[in-house]
Each structure stands twice: as structure tokens, then as C-alpha cells.
C-alpha positions as CSV (number, residue, x, y, z in Angstrom):
1,X,0.0,0.0,0.0
2,X,1.3,3.4,-1.0
3,X,0.3,6.3,1.3
4,X,0.9,10.0,0.6
5,X,1.7,12.2,3.7
6,X,1.0,15.9,3.5
7,X,2.1,18.6,6.0
8,X,-0.1,21.7,6.4
9,X,-2.8,21.7,3.8
10,X,-4.1,25.3,4.3
11,X,-7.1,24.5,2.2
12,X,-5.2,23.9,-1.0
13,X,-6.7,20.5,-1.9
14,X,-6.6,21.2,-5.6
15,X,-2.8,21.6,-5.8
16,X,-2.1,18.6,-3.5
17,X,-4.4,16.3,-5.5
18,X,-3.1,17.5,-8.8
19,X,0.5,16.9,-7.7
20,X,-0.3,13.4,-6.6
21,X,-2.2,12.6,-9.8
22,X,0.8,13.9,-11.8
23,X,3.1,11.7,-9.7
24,X,0.9,8.6,-10.4
25,X,1.1,9.2,-14.1
26,X,4.8,9.9,-14.3
27,X,5.8,7.1,-11.9
28,X,3.2,4.7,-13.2
29,X,2.2,3.9,-9.6
30,X,-1.0,4.0,-7.6
31,X,-1.5,6.0,-4.4
32,X,-4.0,4.3,-2.1
33,X,-4.4,7.0,0.6
34,X,-3.6,10.6,1.5
35,X,-3.0,11.6,5.1
36,X,-2.9,15.3,6.1
37,X,-1.2,16.4,9.3
38,X,-3.4,19.4,10.1
39,X,-4.3,23.0,9.2
40,X,-6.6,21.3,6.7
41,X,-9.1,24.2,6.7
42,X,-12.4,22.5,5.9
43,X,-14.2,25.7,5.0
44,X,-17.6,25.1,3.5
45,X,-18.9,28.6,3.1
46,X,-18.1,32.2,4.1
47,X,-19.7,31.8,7.5
48,X,-17.1,29.2,8.4
49,X,-14.4,31.8,7.9
50,X,-15.5,33.5,11.1
51,X,-14.4,30.4,13.0
52,X,-11.0,30.2,11.1
53,X,-8.2,31.3,13.3
54,X,-6.1,33.3,10.8
55,X,-5.6,37.0,10.4
56,X,-8.6,38.5,8.5
57,X,-6.6,39.3,5.4
58,X,-5.8,35.6,5.0
59,X,-9.4,34.4,5.3
60,X,-10.0,32.8,1.9
61,X,-12.3,30.1,0.7
62,X,-9.5,28.1,-1.0
63,X,-10.7,24.8,-2.5
64,X,-12.2,22.5,0.1
65,X,-15.7,23.8,-0.6
66,X,-15.6,22.3,-4.1
67,X,-15.3,18.9,-2.5
68,X,-17.9,19.6,0.1
69,X,-20.4,20.7,-2.5
70,X,-19.7,17.8,-4.9
71,X,-18.3,20.1,-7.6
72,X,-15.2,18.0,-7.3
73,X,-14.5,14.5,-5.9
74,X,-11.3,13.6,-4.0
75,X,-9.2,11.3,-6.2
76,X,-7.9,9.4,-3.2
77,X,-9.4,8.5,0.1
78,X,-8.2,11.3,2.5
79,X,-7.7,11.3,6.2
80,X,-6.9,14.4,8.2
81,X,-6.5,15.8,11.7
82,X,-7.0,19.4,12.9
83,X,-4.3,21.9,13.4
84,X,-4.3,25.5,14.7
85,X,-5.8,27.1,11.6
86,X,-9.2,25.3,11.2
87,X,-12.9,26.0,10.7
88,X,-13.3,24.8,14.2
89,X,-17.1,25.1,14.2
90,X,-17.3,22.4,11.5
91,X,-14.8,20.2,13.2
92,X,-16.7,20.4,16.5
93,X,-19.7,19.0,14.6
94,X,-17.5,16.0,13.9
95,X,-15.8,15.8,17.3
96,X,-15.8,12.0,17.2
97,X,-14.7,11.9,13.6
98,X,-16.6,11.6,10.3
99,X,-16.7,12.5,6.7
100,X,-16.0,16.2,6.2
101,X,-16.7,15.7,2.5
102,X,-17.1,12.6,0.3
103,X,-14.0,10.4,0.7
104,X,-12.4,13.0,3.0
105,X,-12.4,11.8,6.6
106,X,-11.7,13.8,9.8
107,X,-10.2,11.6,12.5
108,X,-11.9,13.7,15.2
109,X,-10.2,15.6,18.1
110,X,-8.6,12.3,18.8
111,X,-9.3,9.1,16.9
112,X,-8.2,5.7,15.5
113,X,-9.5,4.2,12.2
114,X,-8.6,1.3,10.0
115,X,-7.7,1.6,6.3
116,X,-7.6,-2.0,5.2
117,X,-5.7,-3.7,7.9
118,X,-3.6,-0.5,8.7
119,X,-4.5,1.2,12.0
120,X,-4.1,5.0,11.8
121,X,-4.4,7.2,14.9
122,X,-4.3,10.9,15.4
123,X,-4.5,13.8,17.7
124,X,-5.8,17.2,16.5
125,X,-4.7,20.6,17.7
126,X,-1.6,22.0,19.4
127,X,-0.5,21.8,23.0
128,X,-0.8,24.8,25.3
129,X,-0.3,24.0,29.0
130,X,-2.8,26.6,30.2
131,X,-5.7,24.8,28.6
132,X,-4.5,21.2,28.7
133,X,-6.3,20.2,31.9
134,X,-9.6,22.0,31.0
135,X,-12.7,20.6,29.4
136,X,-14.0,21.5,25.9
137,X,-15.8,24.5,27.1
138,X,-15.8,26.4,23.8
139,X,-19.0,26.7,21.7
140,X,-19.6,28.4,18.4
141,X,-19.8,31.2,17.7
142,X,-16.4,31.7,19.3
143,X,-15.2,34.9,20.9
144,X,-11.6,36.2,20.3
145,X,-10.2,33.9,23.0
146,X,-12.1,30.7,22.2
147,X,-11.3,30.8,18.5
148,X,-7.8,29.9,19.7
149,X,-8.4,27.8,22.7
150,X,-10.8,25.5,20.9
151,X,-7.9,23.8,19.1
152,X,-5.7,23.4,22.1
153,X,-5.1,19.8,23.0
154,X,-7.0,18.5,26.1
155,X,-6.0,15.9,28.5
156,X,-9.2,14.0,28.1
157,X,-8.5,13.3,24.4
158,X,-4.9,12.2,25.2
159,X,-6.2,10.0,28.0
160,X,-8.4,8.2,25.6
161,X,-5.5,7.6,23.2
162,X,-3.4,6.4,26.2
163,X,-5.9,3.5,26.6
164,X,-5.0,2.1,23.2
165,X,-3.2,-1.2,23.7
166,X,-3.2,-2.8,20.3
167,X,-0.5,-1.7,17.8
168,X,-0.9,1.5,15.9
169,X,0.8,1.5,12.5
170,X,0.7,5.2,11.8
171,X,0.2,8.1,14.1
172,X,-0.5,11.7,13.1
173,X,-0.2,14.9,15.2
174,X,0.0,18.6,14.2
175,X,2.8,19.7,16.5
176,X,5.9,17.7,17.2
177,X,6.5,15.4,20.2
178,X,8.6,17.2,22.8
179,X,12.3,16.1,22.5
180,X,11.9,14.6,19.0
181,X,14.8,16.8,17.9
182,X,17.2,14.8,20.1
183,X,16.7,11.9,17.6
184,X,17.5,13.7,14.4
185,X,19.8,16.2,12.9
186,X,18.9,19.2,15.1
187,X,22.1,21.0,14.2
188,X,21.0,21.1,10.5
189,X,17.5,22.2,11.7
190,X,18.8,25.2,13.6
191,X,21.0,26.3,10.6
192,X,17.8,26.8,8.7
193,X,15.5,27.7,11.6
194,X,17.9,29.5,14.1
195,X,15.1,30.7,16.3
196,X,14.4,27.0,17.2
197,X,17.8,26.7,19.0
198,X,16.8,28.2,22.3
199,X,13.7,26.0,22.6
200,X,15.7,22.9,21.7
201,X,18.3,23.7,24.3
202,X,15.6,24.4,26.9
203,X,13.7,21.3,25.8
204,X,10.5,23.3,25.2
205,X,10.1,22.7,21.5
206,X,7.2,20.4,21.0
207,X,4.2,18.8,22.8
208,X,4.6,17.0,26.1
209,X,1.4,15.0,25.6
210,X,2.5,13.9,22.1
211,X,5.8,12.7,23.6
212,X,3.9,10.7,26.2
213,X,1.8,9.1,23.4
214,X,4.9,8.4,21.4
215,X,6.4,6.5,24.4
216,X,3.2,4.6,25.0
217,X,2.1,3.7,21.4
218,X,5.5,3.3,19.8
219,X,4.1,3.3,16.2
220,X,6.4,2.5,13.3
221,X,5.5,5.8,11.7
222,X,4.7,9.2,13.2
223,X,4.0,12.2,11.0
224,X,3.5,15.9,12.0
225,X,3.6,19.4,10.5
226,X,3.0,22.8,12.1
227,X,6.6,24.2,12.2
228,X,6.7,24.6,8.4
229,X,9.9,22.7,7.8
230,X,10.9,19.1,7.0
231,X,12.6,17.2,9.8
232,X,13.2,13.5,10.1
233,X,14.1,11.4,13.2
234,X,14.5,7.8,14.3
235,X,13.3,7.0,17.8
236,X,14.6,3.8,19.4
237,X,12.3,2.6,22.1
238,X,14.7,0.9,24.6
239,X,17.5,-1.4,23.8
240,X,16.4,-3.7,21.0
241,X,12.9,-2.3,21.1
242,X,10.8,-1.0,18.2
243,X,11.8,2.0,16.2
244,X,9.5,4.9,15.2
245,X,10.3,6.8,12.0
246,X,9.3,10.4,12.6
247,X,8.8,12.9,9.8
248,X,7.5,16.4,9.9
249,X,6.6,18.1,6.6
250,X,6.1,21.7,5.4
251,X,3.0,23.5,4.2
252,X,1.6,23.2,0.8
253,X,3.4,25.8,-1.2
254,X,5.8,25.6,-4.2
255,X,9.4,24.5,-3.6
256,X,8.7,23.2,-0.1
257,X,8.9,19.7,1.1
258,X,5.2,19.2,1.9
259,X,4.6,15.7,0.5
260,X,6.1,12.3,1.1
261,X,5.2,8.8,-0.2
262,X,5.6,5.8,2.0
263,X,4.9,2.1,1.3
264,X,3.6,-0.1,4.0
265,X,2.9,-3.8,3.9
266,X,-0.8,-4.5,3.9
267,X,-3.5,-7.0,2.8
268,X,-4.6,-6.8,-0.8
269,X,-7.1,-4.1,-1.6
270,X,-9.5,-2.6,-2.3
271,X,-9.1,-0.7,1.0
272,X,-11.7,1.3,2.8
273,X,-11.9,3.4,5.9
274,X,-13.6,1.5,8.8
275,X,-14.3,2.2,12.4
276,X,-11.7,0.7,14.8
277,X,-13.3,-1.7,17.4
278,X,-10.9,-0.9,20.2
279,X,-11.3,2.9,19.7
280,X,-15.1,2.6,19.7
281,X,-14.9,0.7,23.0
282,X,-12.7,3.4,24.5
283,X,-15.0,6.1,23.3
284,X,-18.1,4.4,24.7
285,X,-16.4,3.7,28.1
286,X,-15.0,7.2,28.6
287,X,-17.8,9.3,27.1
288,X,-19.5,9.5,30.6
289,X,-16.5,11.7,31.8
290,X,-16.4,13.9,28.7
291,X,-15.5,17.3,30.3
292,X,-17.4,20.2,28.8
293,X,-16.6,23.0,31.2
294,X,-13.7,25.3,31.9
295,X,-12.6,23.6,35.1
296,X,-9.6,21.4,35.6
297,X,-10.2,17.8,34.9
298,X,-8.1,14.9,36.1
299,X,-7.7,11.5,34.4
300,X,-5.5,8.8,35.9
301,X,-4.7,5.2,35.2
302,X,-5.7,2.4,32.9
303,X,-9.4,1.7,32.4
304,X,-10.8,-1.8,32.0
305,X,-12.2,-2.0,28.5
306,X,-13.1,-5.7,28.2
307,X,-16.9,-5.3,28.8
308,X,-17.1,-2.3,26.4
309,X,-15.0,-4.1,23.9
310,X,-17.3,-7.2,23.8
311,X,-20.3,-4.9,23.5
312,X,-18.8,-3.0,20.5
313,X,-17.8,-6.3,18.9
314,X,-21.4,-7.5,18.9
315,X,-22.6,-4.2,17.6
316,X,-20.2,-4.1,14.7
317,X,-20.9,-7.8,13.8
318,X,-24.5,-6.8,13.4
319,X,-24.1,-3.4,11.7
320,X,-20.7,-3.5,10.0
321,X,-17.7,-1.1,10.5
322,X,-18.2,1.4,7.7
323,X,-18.6,5.0,8.9
324,X,-22.0,6.6,8.4
325,X,-22.6,8.4,5.2
326,X,-21.6,12.0,4.6
327,X,-24.3,14.6,5.0
328,X,-24.1,18.3,4.2
329,X,-25.3,20.4,7.2
330,X,-24.9,24.0,5.8
331,X,-25.3,25.6,2.4
332,X,-22.3,25.3,0.1
333,X,-20.3,28.3,-0.9
334,X,-21.5,30.0,-4.1
335,X,-18.6,31.7,-5.9
336,X,-21.1,34.0,-7.8
337,X,-22.3,35.5,-4.5
338,X,-20.3,37.9,-2.3
339,X,-22.0,37.2,1.0
340,X,-22.8,34.0,2.9
341,X,-26.2,32.4,2.8
342,X,-27.6,33.4,6.1
343,X,-26.2,33.3,9.6
344,X,-25.1,29.8,10.5
345,X,-22.3,30.6,12.9
346,X,-23.8,28.5,15.8
347,X,-23.7,24.8,16.4
348,X,-25.3,22.4,13.9
349,X,-26.0,18.8,14.8
350,X,-24.4,16.6,12.3
351,X,-26.4,13.5,11.4
352,X,-23.2,11.5,11.2
353,X,-22.4,12.3,14.8
354,X,-25.9,11.6,15.9
355,X,-25.9,8.2,14.1
356,X,-22.5,7.4,15.6
357,X,-23.6,8.2,19.1
358,X,-26.8,6.2,18.5
359,X,-24.7,3.3,17.5
360,X,-22.8,3.4,20.8
361,X,-26.0,4.3,22.7
362,X,-24.4,7.5,24.0
363,X,-26.0,10.9,24.6
364,X,-25.3,13.9,22.4
365,X,-23.2,16.4,24.4
366,X,-21.9,18.9,21.9
367,X,-24.8,21.4,22.0
368,X,-24.6,25.0,23.2
369,X,-26.2,24.1,26.5
370,X,-24.8,24.3,30.0
371,X,-21.7,22.1,30.9
372,X,-22.8,18.6,31.9
373,X,-20.1,18.0,34.6
374,X,-21.1,21.1,36.6
375,X,-24.1,23.1,35.5
376,X,-23.0,26.0,37.6
377,X,-19.5,26.2,36.2
378,X,-19.0,29.4,34.2
379,X,-17.7,29.4,30.7
380,X,-15.0,32.1,30.5
381,X,-15.7,34.7,27.9
382,X,-13.6,37.6,29.3
383,X,-10.5,39.3,27.8
384,X,-7.8,36.7,28.4
385,X,-4.5,37.6,26.8
386,X,-3.8,34.6,24.5
387,X,-0.4,34.8,22.9
388,X,0.5,33.6,19.4
389,X,0.0,29.9,18.7
390,X,2.6,29.3,16.1
391,X,6.1,30.2,15.1
392,X,6.9,32.7,12.4
393,X,7.6,31.1,9.0
394,X,10.9,31.1,7.4
395,X,12.1,29.4,4.2
396,X,14.3,26.4,3.4
397,X,14.1,22.8,4.4
398,X,15.9,19.9,6.0
399,X,16.8,16.8,4.0
400,X,15.8,13.3,5.1
401,X,18.5,10.9,6.4
402,X,20.3,9.1,3.6
403,X,18.7,5.8,4.4
404,X,15.2,7.2,3.7
405,X,14.5,6.6,0.0
406,X,10.8,7.5,-0.1
407,X,9.4,9.6,-2.9
408,X,9.4,13.4,-2.5
409,X,7.3,15.9,-4.4
410,X,7.4,19.6,-4.9
411,X,5.4,22.1,-6.8
412,X,6.8,24.7,-9.2
413,X,7.6,28.1,-7.8
414,X,4.8,30.4,-6.7
415,X,3.9,32.9,-4.0
416,X,4.1,32.0,-0.3
417,X,1.2,31.7,2.0
418,X,0.5,33.1,5.4
419,X,2.7,32.3,8.3
420,X,1.8,29.5,10.8
């Protein structure tokens, strides 16, 4: 199976798909799947731009809406996670994961799916310590603080992933695991990104929860993006233990290393995206402690999943493991109009999410109502001073180690995009 890995998409689906189609033709090969490491920007119409955390001058429809509307069809099955520049109102509709457009699957704020017999896990967002222990208190429409905090990684989602015990083949995060630079050519990295050196020396570059997941899951492959450069590392887990090949990729602009092709052993196709039995069991077991307020939440220890696992197994045997069908929940963008079709900035119940929760016999908790853990807990909406969530962007790239012979793709020269 050949899998294409893409760094930060920034809504530029047309160029990424065109590049991969060109590669298929030139190399006479077949790409089975595309995985995007965040900043996907699933913007359906102009209202979604109000929930996109980018400077106003960079709020652009780009090309996802064409695939949402059906004007275009994704040429490859596509799986993506969220980053720190997303239409967060739409991703919140699909908190548990689901089709953002036909053949384009969002892994959820945290999630695991199967593609054929390959298990793919992911964690959306970026790490900020101030919000990590809080619940998901943000609700659309977001104020100027919530539009940033909504994509900050929460301990609850990491705790769910820490319950995974069966092998993960590929894991995807937006930011890098803390300390990953110790396992690659960090000297070359700081030659091109000199402002990283202080964070590397102080061991603050990257995400602590991602590092904990890397240590726990030990996947053969881990892919990331966010820092807008290419960086490879090999992580040896103990003496004689498994090895994780880590690769961070750039954003989708010309003359940057934003795409990589890997080949993994798999069962013969055709391959489809399916729900993962273990992940559904974890979701069902832990949904009762889903924190939805701004207070500190604590999650400790391993949870016994056997009863939930057997329950899910029986359900999937009866129903099958294919995700529920894609459903549009808002009007599509109309390029001939200059304004959005009505005010749809609040929360929409996505039929996929409702069907998913019905399958697991779980309540719907994503509405705009009061927090379920503590109905009296206030949702903060005051003027908190949130700092920038990403580094400034500079040019140039890092090469892969010499033993990495995977295919690499670049676009011809063009203008840059906004900074991270």
C-alpha cells in the first residue's frame, strides 16, 4: 500500500491532489491514501471563515468547498486531523470523527480508524499548557479567545489515546512530540531555523502529551507538521525495542517539502476506511466523563475495556464497521455571491455524529447548553490575553536521512502563503 503524507494543507486541496495525480502518471504507480497532518481548513462557506483562526486578510475560501459541494471529488481517500488554523465550528460538529466531504475523513479531536488492515491514529490541535487540563468549554460562535483555545489539545483526548493497547501502524499529530529533535539532525535544523535553537536547548520545542503518546504507542511511523519545515528522526524505544520513523513536513506551497510517499505492507485491496473496534470501545467507556466546562479535569490510570469491547464487537458484527454516510449540514459556498447564505455561525447537529452516538448508545453532548459536569461552572468569555499559537515562518528545508529513500514531491515556484 502506498500512502501519501502531506504537511499543512491550508485548504489547498486542488494543488495537492493535482500533484499526486501527476506523480501517479509519471511514476506509473498507484496511491492508495492521503493523510494530512493538520491545518486542513475544511471551510464550507463564508460563515465558516468566522471560525477560522487566521488574520482576517488571509481568510480565503480556497478549495475545500468544491469537494464539500460535490463540484469535485477527492481522487484518493483522504484522512486528516485538525491543526491550529481550522474552521473549528465544523470540526466540532464531527468531534468524534466523520466525513467532512465525500472520501475526506476527519479523525476527530482524537481518533483511530482502520484503512484495510492498517491502523491509523491521530491527535488534533496543538499543545498549550494553560488549557490542557480544562474541558472542551468552547461553543460556536467563538469569541476572540475561544477561537484559539478551541484547538488546544485537552488531557481528556490524550487520556483516551493512552488507553489504546493494540499496535498503531501510523500516528499523526499537528505539533511535534517534545524532545523529538534529540533523535534527528537538530544541528542542521537550527541552521535553517535558528530561532528553534533556544527552545531545543531548553527542551521546550514540541508537545509533552505527544511525547507521552509516542512513548506509549511506539508506532512504526509518526507524522507531523505545524513548524513549516521538514525534519526526520528515528526513535529507538529501549535497547532492542521497536523504532519509530518520525517525519515532519512543510505547508503546501511551491518549492517546499510538503509531500512524502511511504509504502507499508498491507493486505490486498480494495481498501476502505472503517471504524476501529478498540477505539469505539474506549469512546463508549469514557464518554461519561467527557469534560465540557472550563474547570480542571483529572484522568488517571488504565481503564478496563473488556466489557465495552465485547459490547462493541457485537454491535459491529450486526451493523458493520463502515462509517455513516456523509451529510451536508450547511449551504455550500456560491462563488457568484459575495455574501454567505444566512447566519449559520452557531452549532449544527451533524447527522453523522448523531448516528455514531446512537450506534454506541451515547447521549449527544456537543450542543450549546450548560456544561454537563457542573451546571454552575461558568464558561469564561472575558478578555484573556492569549499569545500567538505558532512560530513565524521562514524558508528552506531539512533533508531526510540518507537511508530514507521515499518519494518526495514539490510544486513549481509560486507565491508564499501566510505564516503559521
